[in-house]
N, C-alpha and C positions, 0 to 999 in steps of 0.2 A: 504493500500500500504506500502511496505517495506520502513523504514526510513534509508537512507544512510548517514545522516549527520555525518560529521567528518571522513567518510571512505575515503581511498586513492584510487584514480582512475587514471589509466594510459591510455592515449589516444594517439595513434600513428596518425601521419598526422594531428596534431592539429592546424597547422598554418593558415589554410584557409578552405573554403568549408564546407563539412559536419563535419569534425573534429572540426572546430572552433565552429560550432553550438552545437555539443555535449558538448564541454567544457563549453560554456555559460550555457547550460541547466543543467548540473551537478553541476556547481557552484551555480545556483539558488536553488538547493536542499541541499546546504551546504556541498558539497563534496570537499575535498582537491584534488589537481590535479597535476599529473606529465604529462607535455606537451611535446610530441616528435615532432621534426622537423628534416629535413635533415641538417639544420643549425640552431643554437640557435637563431640567430638574426631574423629568419623568424617568430618566436613565440613571439617576443617582445610585439606586440600589444595585442594579446590575453592574454598574461601573465598579463599585466597591467589591462586589463578589468576584468579578473576573480579575481585578488587580490582586486580590488576596491569593489567587492561584499562581501569581508570579509573572504574569505577562504585562506588557505595556498596553495601555488603553486610554482613550479619551472620547469625549462626547461632542457631536455636532447636532445642530438643530435646524429644522426646516419644515414648514407646512408644504407638503409635496404638491398641493394643488396650486401653489404660488410659485411660478417659475423664477421670479426674482429671488425668493428665499432659497430655492434649490441652487441657483447659480452662485449665490453667496456662500452656501455650504460647500460646494465643490471648490470654490476659490480658497476657502479656509483650509481645506485639506491640502491643496497645492502649496499654499503659503507655509504650511508646517513641514513641507518637504516629504510628506508620507507617500511612499510608493505602494499603491494598492495592487495586491496580487490576486485577491479573491473578492468577489462581490456576491452577496446574497441580497437580491432585490426582494425582500420579504414583505415590506409594508404594503398594505392594501386598504381599500375602502369599499364597503358594501352599503349601498343605499337602501332605502325603504323597500320592504317586500310589499308589492302593490297588487292586491287582488283585483282592483280596478285598473287593469293593464293599460287601457287606452287613456288613462289620466296621467301616465308617466310624464313628468315635465322635462323639458329640454335641459334644465339645469342639472338633473341627475345624470344624464349622459355626459354632459360637459365635465362635471366634477369627476365622474368615474374614469373617463379617459385620461384626464390630467394626472390623476393619482396612480391608476393601475396600468396605464400604457405609456403615456408620454414621459412621466418622471423617470421610471426605470430605464427607458431607452435613452434618455438624455444622460443618465449616469453611465450606461454602457458606452455610449458614444464618447463620453469624456475620458474614459480610462482605457478603452480598447486598444488604441494605437500604441500607448506606452507599454501595454502588455505585449503587443506584437513585437515591438522593437527589442524587448528583453527576452523574447522567445518563451514567455510563460505567462499564463493567466487562466483564471477560472471564473466564469460568470454563471450564476444560478438564478433564474427568474422564476418566481412563484406563480404557478398556473392554478386552474380550478377545473373540477369535473362537473360543474353545474351544467345541466343540459335539459332542454325541453321545459324550461321554467321561465316563460315570458314575464312572470311576476318579478323576476330579477334581471330584466333585460339589460339595464345599464352596466351592471356588474359583469354578467356573462359575456356581453359583447366586448367590453374592454379587456377581459382576460383572453378571449378568442383572438383579439387583435394583437395582444402581447405575444401569444403563441406564434402567430404568423411572423411578426417582425423579429422575434428572437431566433426562429429557425432560419430566416433569411440572413440575419447577421452571422449566425453560426456557419452558414455556407460561405459567406464572404471571407471569413477568417479560418476556413479549414486549412489544415496543414501548417498552421502558424505557431503552434504551441499554446494557443488560446482555445480552451474547450468551453463551449457555451451550452448550457443545458436548461431544461425546464423541469421543475419539480411540482408535484401535486400532493399536498398534505392530506387531502380528503377533508371531509366535514368534521372538524375537531371542536371540542368544547372550550373555545377561547372566548374572549369578550365579544369578538365579532361573530363567531360561530354560534354562540348561545348554548344554553344548558341542554337543548334537545338534540345536539349533534351526536353522531354515531361514535366518535372516537375521542379518547383522552389525548391531550396534546402530546404527551410523552411518546405515544405510539408512532408519531411521525419522525422520531429520531431512531435510527440513523438515516432513514430514507431521504430526509431533506439535505443530508450532508454529502451524499455520495458523489454528486456532481463536482464537489471541490477536490475529491481525492482520486477520481479516475485518472488514469495516466496512460491511456491506450490510443490517444490521438483522435478518437471518435467524438464528433460534436453534433449538436442538434437533437440530442435524445430527450425523451420525455420520461421522467422517472416518477412512478407512483409510489409515494412514501410508504403506504401500507403494505406494499409487496415485500418490504424489508423489516417489517415489525418483528421485534424480539431478537433480531440478529446482532452479532457484534459488528462494529464498524468495519473491521477487516473482511468479514464474510460478506457484508453488504456491498462493499466496493468490488469484491471479486464477482459477485452476482451481477452488479451493474455493468461491469466491463464485458460481460457476455451479451449484453443487449446491443443490438445493431443500431447504427446510425440511420437516419432517414435519407441520407444521400451518400 
């Protein structure tokens, strides 16, 4: 399995839920972390926890629906001289579940696409060439398996768009040392998923991590986190590397 010790990892939505679990797991692997939250104070607890494990870490903040705030966040990372090696675009926004489908407002589509599609891709675009020049990088964008639920149209459409542009970017960066993947945690009992979800958040680990540790040159894959439930990280990565790329 690929050793990522001392690599710098950017995790969006790191203050709680799946992002917090990803942060803890990557710190266990010796990775240094840039933790994103909408507000810096939201990440205080996870920052203390990962630093206690002996890694370097700091917090950046941005409301991802605001491109000005996102650009400021990226500039701050650059100004600190941090070389980002791995990106987990974990942050997401799910708008109201609307039984009255035809009443879905334009604003919910606009906000969903800004947070779930545009922001993660702007982060990818910002760091991808640096990764390519160094011959190493891992990008993991969080997908969703929501299907045939028009009541969640803005969310599902924005995630479908993210899937498309992620795979297109993976194709453009094939054979570059930059491996770009999609991960689907499934419906987990997070603040966003709610208490009626099927899975405990912990079941998504190590499946959400495998895209960071695969080292077989294959890109553009879609990893269902629940397929790796209960496995060690080493076994999960070995299983992930058997999965074929889409191109």
